[in-house]
Each structure stands twice: as structure tokens, then as C-alpha cells.
N, C-alpha and C positions, 0 to 999 in steps of 0.2 A: 693569438693572443686573444683573451676575452675582454668585452667592455665590463665598465663597471657594473652595469646592471647584472650582466651574465655572471660576474663575479660573486656578487651578492647573492644570487639565486644558489649557486653551488655552495656558498659558505653555509647557508641555511640548512642545507642537506645535514650537516654535522652539528647542528643545535638539536639536543634532545628534544624529542616529540613532547613529552609533557611540559617543556619550556615553551615551545611553539603553541600549545593550546593555552597555556596561561597567558601568554602575550595577547593570543586572539579574543579571550575573555575579558582582558584589561580594556581592550579596543570596543568590544560588544558585551557590556556587562549585563545587558537585559535583551530578553526576546532571543530569537532564532540568530544562530551563528551562520554567516555567510556560507552557502553550500559550496561555491567555488574556492573559498580558502580553506575548508576542511579536505576538499578533495587534492588540493595542492599537496597538504601535509601527506594524506594517504598515498598518493602518488610516490611522494619521494622515500616513502618507507619501503616500497617494492623495489628500491634499486640497491643491489648488493654493494658493499662496500670493500675494497680491497680487490687487486686485480686477480690474485689466485682464491680457487675455491678450497674451503677446507675439506679435504677428502674424508673427514670423519663422518661428515653429513653428506647423504646421497645427493648428486645433481638431479635437476628435473630429466636428465636423458636417462640417467638410471633408474628413476622413479618410472617413466613411461615403459619401461620394460616389463613391468608387472602387468598383467592381463587386467585385473580389476581394481577398483579404486580401494578396497578393503586392503588389498595386497600392499598397494602403495602406502597407505597410512601406517599398516604394520611395520613396514621396512624403515619409514621415517622416525615413527615412535620408537623403536629399539634403538637407533642411533642417536635420538635426543636425549632419551634417558641415560644413555652412558656418557653423553657430553654433559649433561646437568649433573650427573651423579660425580663427575671428576670435579666438580666445583663446590661439592657439598660442605668444604671445610669453611667456605664463605669467607676467605681472607680476601684482601685487596687483589693480591695477584690472580687469585682463583677467579673472582669476580671479572677483573679484567680480560683474563684469558676466555672465560666464557662469552663476553660480549664480542670479543674479536672473531671467535668462530661462527656465532650466530650472524654477525654482521657481513661475513663472506658467504653465507648461505644463499644460493640462487633458487629456493624452493618458494613457490608462490602461495599465498595464502590458502588457496583452496586445499592444498596439501598438507596444510599443518593439522596434526592430530591432538587430541586432548592427551596430557600427560597427568596422571593421577598422582597425588601426593603418596598412596601406597606405592607407586613403582619405584620410590627413591628410598635408599637407605640413608636417612638424615632426620635430624629432629625439626618439628614444626617451625622453630626459631630459625634454624638455618635455612630451611626452604623459603621462609618469609623475607630472610635477610637477601637472598638469591632474587625473589620476585621484585623487592624494592629497589635493589640496584638496577635490574633490567628496566622496570618502569620510570626510574627518574633519570637514568642515563641513556635509554635505548634509543637509537635512531633508525632502525629498521623494523619491519612488522614481524621477523621473526623474534626479535628481543622482546617487543610489547605483546604479542601473542603470547609467548611462553610465560612471561611475567604475569600478565591476568590469569591465565591458565593455573598456575601456581597459588595465585591469591584466592582462587575460589575456596579453599578449606584452611587457609591460613590468615586470613584478613583480620585485623584488629580494628575497633572503633576510630582510631587515629588515622587509619588509612582511607577513610571514607572520602575524603575530599580528592585525594589523588583518583581514586576508583571512578568517581563520578564525572571527573573531568576528563579522565581517558575514555570513558564511555562515549563522549561525543564523537569519537572518530567513526562510530558506526559499526557495520558489519560483524564479524566475529568478535571484535574488540568490545562492542556493547552487550553481547551474549555473555562473554565471561565476567565481565566488570559488574553486569547486572547480577549475576549469579552470586559473585563475592559479597555485593551490598547487600543482598537479603538475608545473609547471615547475621548483619550488624544491628544494633539497636538504632532505633529511628530511620530504618532504611527507607519508609515510605517517603519521608520528606526529601531524601536524596534522588528518590526513583521519580518522584514529581518534579523535581528541579531539572533532571535531565529531559524528561518528556517535554517542559516547556520550551527547551533549547535546540530541539530538533525538528525537522519537518515531519508532519503528521503521519506520512507513509513510513516514517522510521520510530514512530513511537512503541509500537507494540511490545517490543522486547520489556520496555519500561513498565507500561500500563499492565502487562501481564503480570510483572511482578508485584505492581500495587495490588491486584486484584488477588493474589495470594497471601498478602499481608492480614495479619490477625485482626479483629476488630478494634482492639485496643490501639494498635498501630495507626489504623486507619482513622479511627476517632480523634486521636491525637493531632494527626495532619490535619484534618479538618478544622479543627479548633484554631489553627494558625492561619488559615485562608480567608481571603475576602470573599464576598457571595458570588462575584464573578469567576474568580478561582474555583470555588466549590462547583459552581454550574460546569466550569469548564472540564473538572475531574469527572463529574457525572458523565459527561458526553464522551471522554476518552473510555470510559469503561462500556458504554453504548458502543461504540465504533470498533471494539476487539471482533477479530473474526470469529471468535466463539464465545456466546454470552457467558459472564462470569455467573457461578451458582448463585452469589449473593444479590444478583442485580434484580431478577423478576420478583415484583410484588416488595420492594424494598421502600419502606416508609420514609426512611431517613433520607435517601436520594430523591424522593417525591416532595418532600418538605423543602430540600434546598432549591429546587426548581420553582416550588411555588413563592418562596422568598424572592428569588431573583426575578421572578415576573412581576411581581408586586412592588419591587425597588428598581423600576424602569429606568430611572437616571442614569443608573450605574454602567449602563451599556451605551450611552449616548456620547461618550466621550472621544472615542476613536474607531476607526473602520473595523480593526480586529474584534472590538468587543461587539459591533454591530454585526459582523458575520457570525459570531457565536449565536447572538440572539435569533439571527435568520435560521441557523441549523437546527437550533432548538424548537423553533416554531414548528418547522417540519416534523422533527422527530417526535415530539410530544403527540403530534396528530397520526403520523403514518409508521413509525418505526419502532425500535425496541423501548424508547423511553416511554411509550404509550403503556407498557406493561408494569410500570413502577407501581407502588402502593399508593395510588391517589384515592381519596374518597370520593363519593357522589359528587359531580360538577366541579371537582378540582382540577381534572385533566383539562375540560373546556377553558376552565377559568385561566389556567396556567397558559395555554395556547393563546388565549385572547390577550394576555399580559404581553406575550412576546411579539404578537401583531402590532399591537400598539407602539411598541418601540419602534417598528418599521415605517408605520404609516405617520409617526410624529413629522412635522415639517422640519424641525431642526435635524432629524437623521438624514432627509433627503439633503439639505443644504451641506451638511459634512461629508457626504458621499459625492455630491458633485464637485465640491472643492478639491477632494483626493483625486477624482478622475481627471480633472484639469490639469493636475500634477503628474498623474501616472496614467495617462490615456489607453495603454496596452495592457494595464492590469487584469488580468482573466477574473480575479477574486473581486475587484470593485465592479467590473461589468455585471457579474454574477448577483452581487449585492445589490446593484441597481434594480435587476431584473426581480429579485426579490421583494424589492419596496413595491413595485408597481403590482406584482402578484397579489401582495397583502391588501394594497387599495382596492383593487379588481374584485377579489374573492370576497371582502367583507367579513362579518362574524360568521364564518361556515360552521355549521353544527356538524357534530359526526354523523356520518351517512348511517341510514340503515339498509338492510339486505347487502348486495355486493358492490363494493365500489373500488376502481381501479385508479392509482395515482402515479404518475410518472415523475419522480422526484430527483432533481440534480443536485447533489451535495456541493459544497464550495469547491472550487478546483485544487485548492491547496491541501484538500483533505485527501485526495490521492483515490478517492472513491469514484466509483462510476455511477451512472445513471441506472436507477431501481424501479422498478413497476411493482408498488406495494399494493397487495390484495387486503380489502379490509371486508370483514363480514360483522355487520351491524357494529362498525367503527372500532374493531379490534383488528390489528394487523395480524393476519392468518399464519403467514411463514413463521414471523418471529415468535408467536405463541406456541406453535408445536414443533419447531426445528431450531434448537440453540447453537447450530453449528454453521450458521450462514445466514445470508438475506436473500429477499426475492432476486428473481433474474431481471436481466436486462429488459428493455422493450423490445430489443431486436431479436431475443430468443423467446420471450413469454408471448408477445403480441404479434410479432410479424412473421415468424418462423412457421412454415407451413399453415395449419390452422388456426394457430394460436389459442385463444381460449373458448373459440366459438363451438357450439355444441350441435351435435346430431343425435339421431336415434339410437345409434349403436354406441355403447360405452367405449372411451378410448383414454388413454393414459396421457398425462401432462407432467412433465417434469417442472415442478415449481421452484426448487432449490437443491444446488447439490454441494452447498457451503464451500468451504475452503480446501476440499481435498476431493477425490475421486469417489464416486458413490461405493464402488467396492470396498473401501476402507472405512469411511465414516458414515456411510448412509447418505440418504438424499430424502427430500418431501417430495411425494408425488400424488396427484389427483386423479381420479377416475370421474371424467365429466360425461354425463348423460342427459338427454333431452326426452322428456315423458309428454308427448304432445296431447294424449287424452286428458292429463292433469293439468296442463299448463304449468309445467314445472320443469326445472333443470336442477339436477342432483350432482352433487360432489362427494365423493369419498376420499378423505385424505388420510395418508399413512406416511410414517416414517419408515423407510424399508428396514431400518434396523430393528424396528419393532412392529414388524407386519401383522401381528395378531391384535393391534389397537388401531381402530379405524374411527376416523371422526366423519360425521355426516352432515351435510349442509343442503338445505333446499330453498331454491330461490324462484321467484316469479319469472317465467319464461320471457314475456314481454319486457319487464324491467332488464332482464340479464341481457338480452340482445342489445337492447338500447345501450347500456353501460359499455359493452364489449364493444360495439362499434363506435361509440363515442371516443373511447380510449384509443381504440387501433387507428382512428383517423385524425388523432390530436398529435400534432407535432410542434407544439409551441415552445416545447423544452429543449428543442434542438438549437445548438449554435451553429454559426455558418459552416464551419469545417465538418461538424457532424452531418448537416443536411447535404453537404457535397458529397459524403460518403455515402449516404443513402441513395440519392439520386445517381452516383456513379456504379453502385451495385445494380440497380434496376436497368441502367442503359448496358452494362456488360452481360447482366442475364438474358436481355434480349437480343444483344448481338454477341454471342460467345467467341465468335471468330475474330474479335480483336485480340485474344490470347492465342488462339489455337493456331492461327497463321502463323504465328512465331514458334510454334512448337512448345507453347506454354500453356499452363493450367491455371486459371485465376484462382485465389484463395479468399480473398475479402477485402474489405475497404472501411476503415473506421477513423475516428479521431478520439483521442483520448481525452477525458475530462481534465486531467492533470497536465495536458498540454495542448489546449484548444486551438491554437493556431496552426496546428500540423494535421494534414490530411494524410493519412499513411493507407499505402494500397500494398498488397503483398500476393506473390504468386510463386508458382512452382516450375522448375525447368529441369529435365524436359517433361513433357506431358506423360502421364502413366502409362506406358505401353500394354496393351491387353495380352493376356497369356503368357505373362513371364513374371517371375517372382524376384528377379535380381534387377529392381527398379533403382538405379542410380539416380539420385535428384539433389538438387540445392533448391533453398527458398530464397527468393529475392525480396526486397521490399524498396518501393518507391514511395517518396515524400513530396508534398507541394505545400506552400504556405497558403492559409486562407485566414486572413485577419480575423480575430474575435471583435465582435461588437455588439451593442445593446440589442439593434434592430438586425435581423437577418434579411439581408437585401437580396431577395430570389432571383432576380435577374443576374446580379453580379455572381451568386453561386453556379447559376446555369451556365454563365460564360465560363467559368472555371471547369465544369464537368465537361463542356463541349470542346474546350481546349485540350484536355487530357484525352478525351475520345479522340480526336483528331490526329493527336500525336501517335497513339496506338494504331491507327490505321496506316501510317506510314513509316514508322519507327520501331524496330525491336526494342520491347521495353527494358530487356536486359541492358543495354547500353546507357540507360539512366538511372538504374537501381543498383542497389547494393545487396551482395550476399548477406543473408542474416540467418541461415539455419542450413543443415544437413549434416556432413562429415567432411573431415580433412580427405579421407579415401574417394569420397565422391567427388570433392572438389577438384582433386588431382586428376581423376579419369576424365573429368568434362573440362579440364584446362583453366580452373579459377584458382586464385590464392587463397590461402587459409591462415590464421582463422579470419572469421567473417566479422563485419562491423559490429558495434555494439547495440543496434538495434535488436529487438526481439519481437517475435509475434503477437501482434495486439491482442 
């Protein structure tokens, strides 16, 4: 017998997904939807309904018989087309029949293929009728995925609300819904609505759609937005993995930020607006936003305007009050740090020569720490490479020789963007010291356009001082990030901490998006020499290091020493979770599969 609460949870599984999203929006009409609530809906969609599997659709057991993912998808696609085609008359009986079969499907979302409208022998109206039924009545991922899939080519303007609300489910649902929305008039307003209601790390699909909108669509959207909302839209474009073609040199976007910086009172009402001002303060000085179409002196004035928002005494009071209510909020802790940075730095002028700035975005942005390279005040990576951002300090400043110069030329990877270098290229620099001339030179090139080389020359003394300053500056670290660095140093000095257990250390870090967690990962067994058949698993160990405004170095060191002490006497596998490898390797080594949901940092 189930309790009343359990019964309610079971009943909700049979409420259409669209209705559940509508109910959630009614409770949270503004801002982000609770991640846990959206996850609960998605989890329920993954449960098949009905005890018997409909054998017209292959089971996961059937799918796994195929060697490649392509073969798996082809088999599922063939079966789906057949099942959907059988309901093409779109009668009530046909639609109910289709839903039943999809609900009994035990296929997971990763195996769901795209079904093209051209695959079906039916009119656009019939296909749209099938899609609307699945989206309005669907309770499983198969129904909603197929419905959104079919809407990509058949959606009408009156479907916009349904599409944008189902897009909030994220994952593949958002991709299909966004593609359908982009076919409709006023798509920009719907995509922006979605972008405001999902966490920043899930906005890309909607913001990419906005970036592809025509100028008229985008201008119409901007006319409806407040100054703060317009500034937020500009920052969304700046945060895309690949810089939109219309971004660099855009005078309209530059004017939006100038206006926002002049109307500073608009940012003082809430912590979320203050976070935006703090992000823009850094962006205008160091990141892509610096490349907008600012006139002489306008970029500096815009940065100064955002800085004045942070240094206003009222801002400090608002943030302190918010922290008293939410003391564990990493965004608020980060914002307080930004306020003190703004006070300490003063009206910093754009630097000449080479300058290195380690900048931490807001934790809620999902972005990591970046080392911005400025040449005469202009961000170098963003200027020459539109497919990514500068590397992290760990990679650019602290790995190997970092950016230090020597007499012989050596190559440094400045950014490999969002993809592997072999696919989308990277930005590299050849660094060389010329003692006789007292200069350090950089030859910079995009590896996809290696015939175009950009040359820079810096005073050697100034260069050395700046690299040394940036390399030795760890003020940007939060407690868990510092613990991770110190732990890497300790394990480097004492590699037997892992080797005594037959393991190989992989790394340690703390993600900006989850700043209270220290993550350490390693491999087992250690790679044997002279063999190609290395069966291995990856493990992850986590520890809690609370985020705080001040980094208590003594407390951080105590945490590191405790972990080191544990590693000396305890097999790390006993306290860690499997997070990588393969089912075959896990079975051979005596571990269960699949692994935990953690992934390599």
C-alpha cells in the first residue's frame, strides 16, 4: 500500500507534461524555473508506461545488438516512421493508438533519432495534428521528443507558446523546440523568453537562435526590452561559445551598454541586476564585449559606469543584506568580492603593452576562470579567434613554463575553443626572447589560417614583470580552488600516495559552478608498461570546502593535510565513485556499471 504522498507522486506521472510545465510556470511566473522541479518532470518522462513493451519499437536490448550508434539510430528511426505513419490519418483512435505505443517504449532519450517530415507519407496538416496531440497529451519522453521533432517543419504561429514552454525541459527538447520556433514570426521574443528562464549553462541553444535572427527581428525585440534586459541580451551574445558574426564592431550593442552604464540606478534594485553589472564591468575591459563598436574613450567610460554601480554604498548594503539571508550563495559571495575589487582597483586605465588578468565569471554563469591576454588594452584571443576564449590560469600560466620567455622560440596554445584543434583550429603563439634587443616577441596565428601571422613585440623587463605578477597572483581563488591547487602540488611531490594503491593520479579541481566541492580524480589500475590492453576505470573523490569571501589558508591547508593523511593509509577507491571507463573494463575489474553521474572536471 502506498502513502498519500506516494500516490500523489504516481498520479502526477500521468498528468500531461505540458500541463505540468504550465502549472510550474503559474507558480513561478518570473525568472528561473526551479531546476529540481524541471528535473523531476524529466525523470518521470523517462519511465515507460504499461507493463508490456510494444514490439513494433525495438527495446534497448535490441538496440544494443548493433555495433555503432549510427546503426542503432537507423533501426529506431525505421521503426518510428512505421509507427507514426500508421497514425497519419490523425483520427482520435489513431492518435490514442500512437500514444500507447510510444508510452510503452523503453528507449532512452539518447537513442531517439530525428524523423523528417519527408519520411512520412502525409500532409503537413496531418503531421502537425499528430505533433500537437503528442505535445498536449504526452507523458513520456518518446511522445514529447517525437512531437517536437515533427513540429520543426510544421509549426504555425499559434503554436509558439506551447513550443517555448516545452523548450524549458532542456536537453534535446530545447533543440527541437528552438528549431521550430525559429521558423515563426517574432521568434526572437520567444527565444529570449526561454533564455531568461533557464540557467545560463543551458541558454546556448536559445541564444544561438537569437544570433541567427534577422536584423529586423532583433531590432523589434530590442524595442520591447528595458535597458537592463537589453544589456543582458548583449552579454548573452558575448557568452556564446562561438562569437556571433554580427557581434564584433557592433555599434548598436555598444550604445546599449553605454546607456546602461549611464543609467546606473537601474542596476541597484536587486542582486541579480548587480551581478549583471559586475559581469559587464569585467567584460567591457577584458573579454569579447571590448570588441564592440565603441568610439574613442567610450569603452573606458562604460567600464567606469559599471564600476560606479559596484562602489555605490547602497550596492554594498543590498548585497550584505542578501548574504545575511543566503550566506551560502556563491553568486552573492562572488558579487561581494567584485565590490571590493572595484573599490581597490580604482579607475584603472586600459593597460599598454602586455597585461594578464585572471577573471572569475559569476558562478551561475557556468563558465570557468579565464586568463585574459591584453595587448595595448585589446583582448588578444577574442580579437583573432572567434571560436573560444583564453585558457584557464592552470593551463596558460602554471602548466610547464607557462608564458615565460626563453632565447629559443617555443609554441604556446592560447585557446583551442569549444572543439578539438584538429576540427576547428586553435590560437597559438610562438614566444621568443631577444636578449640583445631587450624584447620578447610573439607570433600569433589561427591554425586554420596559418598563412596569416600577427606579430607583437614587448619590452623584456616589463614582460617578465607582468608574467611573474600574474603567475604568483592567486587572489582569484576560492577556498576549494586553492585546496585543489595545494593538493596537486602535494601529490606531485609525493606520487606514492596513489602508486602504493596501484592507482595513477589524474587531477584535482573545483568548478566555478559548484564552488563548495573539491574534486579529485584518478585511474585504476596504473597503466602497465609494454602493453596495449590496458583495462582501466576512472574514479572521482569529492570533499566539501565551503565557499566564503575570505580564503582561510590555515583551514584550507588542514583540509589538504587530512586528504593526504587519508591517502597514506586508505585505498582511495574505497571512498571514490567510478566515473569513467567502460562496462567491459568494469566487469573485468569487478566493479558495477554504469558509473555515477560525475564526469571528469
